[in-house]
C-alpha positions as CSV (number, residue, x, y, z in Angstrom):
1,X,146.1,79.2,-27.6
2,X,143.2,81.2,-26.1
3,X,140.6,79.8,-23.7
4,X,137.8,79.5,-26.2
5,X,139.9,77.7,-28.9
6,X,141.3,75.3,-26.2
7,X,137.8,74.5,-25.0
8,X,136.4,73.8,-28.5
9,X,139.5,71.9,-29.5
10,X,139.2,69.6,-26.5
11,X,135.5,69.0,-27.2
12,X,136.1,67.7,-30.8
13,X,137.1,64.4,-29.4
14,X,133.4,63.8,-29.0
15,X,130.6,63.3,-31.6
16,X,128.3,66.2,-32.5
17,X,124.7,65.4,-31.6
18,X,121.6,67.5,-32.0
19,X,117.9,67.5,-31.7
20,X,115.0,69.9,-32.3
21,X,112.3,69.5,-29.6
22,X,108.7,70.7,-29.6
23,X,106.5,70.6,-26.5
24,X,103.0,71.5,-25.5
25,X,100.9,71.5,-22.3
26,X,102.6,70.3,-19.1
27,X,106.0,69.2,-20.2
28,X,109.5,68.7,-18.7
29,X,112.7,66.9,-19.6
30,X,115.8,66.1,-17.6
31,X,119.3,66.0,-19.2
32,X,121.5,63.5,-17.3
33,X,125.0,64.3,-16.2
34,X,126.9,62.9,-19.2
35,X,130.2,64.2,-20.4
36,X,129.2,66.8,-22.9
37,X,129.7,70.4,-24.0
38,X,126.6,71.9,-25.5
39,X,123.6,74.2,-25.3
40,X,119.8,74.6,-25.7
41,X,118.3,77.4,-27.7
42,X,114.7,78.5,-27.1
43,X,113.2,79.1,-30.6
44,X,109.7,80.0,-29.4
45,X,107.6,80.0,-26.3
46,X,109.2,79.9,-22.8
47,X,110.1,77.6,-20.0
48,X,112.2,77.2,-16.9
49,X,115.8,76.0,-16.4
50,X,115.8,73.5,-13.5
51,X,119.0,72.6,-11.6
52,X,119.6,71.0,-8.2
53,X,121.7,73.8,-6.8
54,X,119.8,77.0,-7.8
55,X,116.2,78.3,-8.0
56,X,114.4,77.7,-11.3
57,X,115.2,80.4,-13.9
58,X,112.8,81.5,-16.6
59,X,114.0,81.3,-20.2
60,X,112.3,82.8,-23.1
61,X,112.5,82.7,-26.9
62,X,116.0,83.7,-28.0
63,X,117.6,82.6,-24.7
64,X,120.4,80.1,-24.6
65,X,121.2,77.5,-21.9
66,X,124.9,76.6,-22.0
67,X,126.2,73.5,-20.3
68,X,129.7,72.0,-19.9
69,X,131.2,69.0,-18.2
70,X,127.9,67.1,-17.8
71,X,125.9,69.1,-15.3
72,X,122.5,67.5,-14.4
73,X,119.7,69.9,-15.4
74,X,116.3,70.1,-16.9
75,X,113.8,72.3,-18.9
76,X,110.1,72.5,-18.0
77,X,106.9,74.4,-18.6
78,X,106.8,75.6,-14.9
79,X,109.1,75.7,-11.8
80,X,109.6,72.2,-10.3
81,X,112.2,70.0,-8.6
82,X,114.9,68.4,-10.8
83,X,114.0,65.0,-9.4
84,X,110.4,65.4,-10.7
85,X,111.5,65.4,-14.3
86,X,111.9,62.3,-16.4
87,X,115.2,61.8,-18.3
88,X,115.1,62.7,-21.9
89,X,115.4,59.9,-24.4
90,X,118.8,60.4,-26.0
91,X,119.2,60.1,-29.7
92,X,118.2,61.9,-32.9
93,X,114.4,62.1,-33.5
94,X,112.4,64.1,-36.0
95,X,110.5,67.0,-34.5
96,X,106.7,66.5,-34.0
97,X,104.4,68.2,-36.5
98,X,101.7,70.8,-35.7
99,X,101.6,73.7,-33.3
100,X,103.4,73.7,-30.0
101,X,103.8,75.9,-26.9
102,X,107.6,75.7,-26.8
103,X,110.3,74.8,-29.3
104,X,114.0,74.5,-28.6
105,X,117.2,73.1,-30.1
106,X,119.6,70.8,-28.2
107,X,123.1,70.2,-29.4
108,X,126.3,69.0,-27.8
109,X,129.6,67.2,-28.2
110,X,129.0,64.0,-26.3
111,X,132.1,62.2,-24.9
112,X,132.8,58.9,-23.4
113,X,132.4,58.7,-19.6
114,X,135.5,59.8,-17.7
115,X,136.9,61.5,-20.8
116,X,135.8,65.1,-20.3
117,X,138.9,67.2,-20.9
118,X,140.3,69.4,-18.1
119,X,139.5,72.6,-20.1
120,X,135.8,71.9,-19.7
121,X,136.0,71.8,-16.0
122,X,136.9,75.5,-16.0
123,X,133.6,76.5,-17.8
124,X,130.2,77.2,-16.2
125,X,128.4,73.9,-15.4
126,X,125.1,75.2,-16.6
127,X,123.9,78.8,-17.1
128,X,121.2,80.7,-19.0
129,X,121.9,83.8,-21.0
130,X,120.1,86.3,-23.2
131,X,122.3,87.1,-26.2
132,X,123.0,90.7,-27.0
133,X,121.6,90.7,-30.5
134,X,124.7,89.3,-32.2
135,X,123.6,88.8,-35.9
136,X,126.2,86.1,-36.4
137,X,124.8,84.1,-33.6
138,X,121.3,84.4,-35.0
139,X,122.5,83.2,-38.4
140,X,124.2,80.1,-36.9
141,X,121.0,79.3,-34.9
142,X,119.0,79.3,-38.2
143,X,121.5,77.1,-40.0
144,X,121.5,74.7,-37.1
145,X,117.7,74.7,-37.0
146,X,117.6,73.8,-40.7
147,X,120.3,71.1,-40.2
148,X,118.3,69.4,-37.4
149,X,115.1,69.6,-39.4
150,X,116.2,68.2,-42.7
151,X,119.6,66.5,-42.4
152,X,121.3,65.5,-45.6
153,X,124.7,64.4,-47.0
154,X,127.6,65.8,-45.0
155,X,125.4,66.4,-42.0
156,X,127.9,65.1,-39.4
157,X,130.8,67.3,-40.7
158,X,128.5,70.4,-41.1
159,X,127.0,69.9,-37.7
160,X,130.4,69.9,-36.0
161,X,131.2,73.2,-37.7
162,X,127.9,74.7,-36.6
163,X,128.5,73.6,-33.0
164,X,131.9,75.1,-33.0
165,X,130.5,78.4,-34.2
166,X,127.7,78.4,-31.6
167,X,130.0,77.6,-28.8
168,X,132.4,80.4,-29.8
169,X,129.6,83.0,-29.8
170,X,128.3,81.7,-26.5
171,X,131.6,81.8,-24.7
172,X,132.3,85.3,-26.1
173,X,129.0,86.4,-24.5
174,X,129.7,84.7,-21.2
175,X,133.3,86.0,-20.8
176,X,132.2,89.7,-20.3
177,X,130.0,89.0,-17.3
178,X,131.7,86.0,-15.7
179,X,133.7,87.4,-12.7
180,X,136.4,85.3,-11.1
181,X,134.3,84.7,-7.9
182,X,131.4,83.3,-10.0
183,X,133.8,81.1,-11.9
184,X,135.2,79.7,-8.7
185,X,131.8,78.8,-7.4
186,X,130.7,77.2,-10.6
187,X,133.7,74.8,-10.6
188,X,133.4,73.9,-6.9
189,X,135.8,76.2,-5.0
190,X,134.6,78.1,-1.9
191,X,136.6,81.2,-2.7
192,X,138.1,82.9,-5.7
193,X,141.5,82.7,-3.9
194,X,141.4,78.9,-3.7
195,X,140.4,78.8,-7.3
196,X,143.1,81.1,-8.4
197,X,145.8,79.1,-6.6
198,X,144.6,75.8,-8.1
199,X,144.4,77.4,-11.6
200,X,147.9,78.8,-11.3
201,X,149.3,75.4,-10.2
202,X,147.7,73.7,-13.2
203,X,148.4,76.4,-15.9
204,X,151.3,78.3,-14.6
205,X,149.5,81.7,-14.8
206,X,146.8,83.3,-12.7
207,X,143.2,83.1,-14.2
208,X,142.9,86.8,-14.8
209,X,146.1,86.9,-17.0
210,X,144.9,83.8,-18.8
211,X,141.6,85.4,-19.6
212,X,143.2,88.6,-20.7
213,X,145.3,86.7,-23.2
214,X,142.2,85.3,-24.7
215,X,140.6,88.7,-25.3
């Protein structure tokens, strides 16, 4: 089983949640460190990805913020401290009507506390990326946008399929520019050598070979 299939398979123990959010003026929301595998997609406008460990990163329309294993983070109209942002109200709410400065989708597999599978701990905690123009990814974004705007019969089953497709496309994009040293830092190891040793003890193969088998 390749890494992407294993990650998505482990996430399916959770419920697929999603929300379309529209913001204007001075806005900012904080996403708490709950056990989840998910993403935000900027549909229009721009904002900033806020984390506790890194400098704010600008995100623009078309960009994706990927999050795994419940990393505390936020999105805001301008650079700020993570502690300055109010937690978002979790749940499914219809998007506000009228014009807005920024619109984005949020979707995730939410899991019970303490049940985040081991596979998720090997993925980036939170990272922003600009997709390379993958038409399949754009098509899935539009389907997810429609699903979150006008849910209907079979929504829960369909949404799980859309989340699976989105995460597959995102992980394929991440895997080309995710060096072992960066992977080690993202999961809490000081060096790639310590990470490689721990990975081999758990999986029986070094991480480079494991990643090659998923290509």
